[in-house]
C-alpha positions in Angstrom: -52.5 -1.7 9.8 -55.9 -3.3 8.8 -54.0 -5.8 6.6 -51.8 -6.7 9.6 -54.9 -7.3 11.8 -56.4 -9.5 9.0 -53.1 -11.4 8.7 -53.0 -12.0 12.5 -56.6 -13.2 12.5 -55.9 -15.6 9.7 -52.9 -16.8 11.5 -54.9 -17.3 14.8 -57.6 -19.2 12.9 -54.9 -21.5 11.4 -53.4 -22.1 14.8 -56.8 -22.9 16.3 -57.8 -25.4 13.5 -54.4 -27.1 13.2 -54.8 -29.3 16.3 -51.0 -28.9 16.7 -49.9 -28.4 20.3 -47.2 -25.9 19.5 -49.4 -23.8 17.3 -52.2 -24.0 20.0 -49.5 -22.8 22.5 -49.2 -19.6 20.4 -52.9 -19.0 20.9 -52.5 -19.6 24.6 -49.6 -17.2 24.8 -51.5 -14.5 23.0 -54.9 -14.8 24.8 -54.4 -16.4 28.3 -54.0 -13.1 30.1 -57.0 -11.6 28.5 -59.2 -14.6 29.2 -57.9 -14.8 32.7 -58.8 -11.2 33.3 -62.3 -11.7 32.2 -62.7 -14.9 34.2 -61.2 -13.3 37.3 -63.5 -10.3 37.1 -66.4 -12.7 37.2 -65.3 -15.2 39.9 -62.9 -12.9 41.8 -60.7 -15.7 43.0 -57.2 -16.4 41.7 -57.3 -20.2 42.1 -60.8 -20.6 40.7 -60.0 -18.3 37.8 -56.9 -20.3 37.0 -58.8 -23.6 37.1 -61.5 -22.2 34.9 -58.9 -20.8 32.5 -57.4 -24.3 32.1 -60.9 -25.8 31.5 -61.6 -23.0 29.0 -58.5 -23.8 26.9 -59.5 -27.5 27.0 -62.9 -26.5 25.7 -61.3 -24.4 23.0 -59.1 -27.3 22.0 -61.9 -29.8 21.9 -64.4 -27.6 20.1 -62.1 -25.9 17.7 -63.9 -27.5 14.8 -67.0 -25.6 15.7 -65.4 -22.2 15.3 -67.0 -20.2 12.5 -65.0 -17.3 11.2 -68.2 -15.8 9.6 -69.8 -15.4 13.0 -66.9 -13.9 15.1 -63.2 -13.4 15.4 -61.1 -16.0 17.2 -60.6 -13.7 20.2 -64.3 -13.0 20.5 -65.2 -16.7 20.2 -62.6 -17.7 22.9 -63.7 -14.8 25.1 -67.3 -16.0 25.0 -66.2 -19.5 26.0 -64.2 -18.1 28.9 -67.0 -15.7 30.0 -69.7 -18.3 29.8 -67.6 -20.8 31.7 -67.0 -18.3 34.5 -70.7 -17.4 34.6 -71.6 -21.1 34.7 -69.3 -21.6 37.6 -70.8 -18.6 39.6 -74.3 -20.0 39.0 -73.2 -23.5 40.0 -73.8 -24.9 43.5 -70.1 -24.9 44.2 -69.7 -21.3 43.0 -72.4 -20.2 45.4 -70.9 -22.1 48.3 -67.4 -20.7 47.5 -68.8 -17.1 47.4 -70.6 -17.5 50.7 -67.5 -18.9 52.4 -65.0 -16.3 51.2 -63.2 -14.8 54.2 -63.7 -11.0 54.7 -60.0 -10.2 54.4 -60.0 -12.0 51.0 -62.6 -9.5 49.8 -60.2 -6.7 50.6 -57.4 -8.5 48.8 -59.6 -9.0 45.7 -60.5 -5.3 45.5 -56.8 -4.3 45.8 -55.7 -6.9 43.2 -58.6 -6.0 40.8 -57.5 -2.4 40.6 -54.0 -3.6 39.6 -55.1 -6.4 37.3 -54.2 -5.9 33.6 -56.5 -8.4 31.8 -54.9 -7.6 28.5 -58.2 -7.9 26.6 -57.2 -4.5 25.1 -55.2 -6.2 22.3 -58.1 -5.1 20.1 -58.8 -2.0 22.2 -62.2 -3.1 23.6 -62.0 -1.2 26.9 -61.0 2.0 25.1 -63.9 1.6 22.7 -66.3 1.0 25.5 -65.2 4.2 27.1 -66.5 6.0 24.0 -70.1 4.8 24.6 -72.8 6.9 26.4 -72.6 6.4 30.2 -75.8 4.2 30.4 -74.6 2.0 27.5 -71.1 1.7 29.0 -72.6 0.7 32.3 -74.6 -2.1 30.7 -71.7 -3.3 28.6 -69.4 -3.3 31.6 -71.9 -5.3 33.7 -72.7 -7.8 30.9 -69.3 -8.5 29.3 -66.8 -7.6 31.9 -68.6 -8.6 35.1 -70.7 -11.4 33.8 -74.2 -10.2 34.6 -77.2 -11.5 32.7 -79.6 -9.1 31.1 -82.2 -10.0 33.9 -79.6 -9.3 36.6 -78.7 -6.0 35.0 -82.3 -5.0 34.9 -82.7 -5.9 38.5 -79.5 -4.1 39.6 -80.2 -0.9 37.6 -84.0 -1.1 38.3 -84.9 -0.7 34.6 -87.1 -2.9 32.4 -85.5 -6.0 30.9 -86.4 -4.9 27.4 -84.6 -1.6 27.9 -81.5 -3.4 29.0 -81.6 -5.6 25.9 -82.2 -2.7 23.6 -79.4 -0.6 25.1 -77.0 -3.5 25.0 -77.9 -4.2 21.3 -77.4 -0.6 20.4 -74.1 -0.4 22.2 -72.8 -3.5 20.5 -73.8 -2.1 17.1 -71.9 1.1 18.0 -68.8 -1.0 19.0 -69.0 -2.9 15.8 -68.8 0.4 13.9 -65.9 1.5 15.9 -64.0 -1.7 15.2 -64.7 -1.6 11.5 -63.2 1.9 11.3 
């Protein structure tokens, strides 16, 4: 099983670095739902999430040469690009305007849709692994990585010191790394 994961990862890296449209399409087919799920959870709007997803894959295509397998897996690297793009959008002027102008009935639709959304970022079992964390660690990881909060925003939301948030996040990530290496 571990060898299969390594083979898949090697294959994904080769697809990423190839600059071949068909091989890149394989990456898209494998990761678009997971990236869309993360982006959607942050921006909470279908059209905006789809636009950001398209931009994310362009960024991935254009910056594929900057990928470093020693630093992270392909999925993690792509996920960070998607997450950061969604967060950048929400912090942008247009993102703030769009959020203020969202009709009330759209909020109801978003909540219903979100409960049915299958972001498929479980291909490596991340959500299942996060469930294994202590409740306070899980809450911080959920806010930071699945909802797009910054450490400062988490500290404000949970009313705990920023240093505590950073420490709990770092400890939780170390625990998740150990789970993944098993």
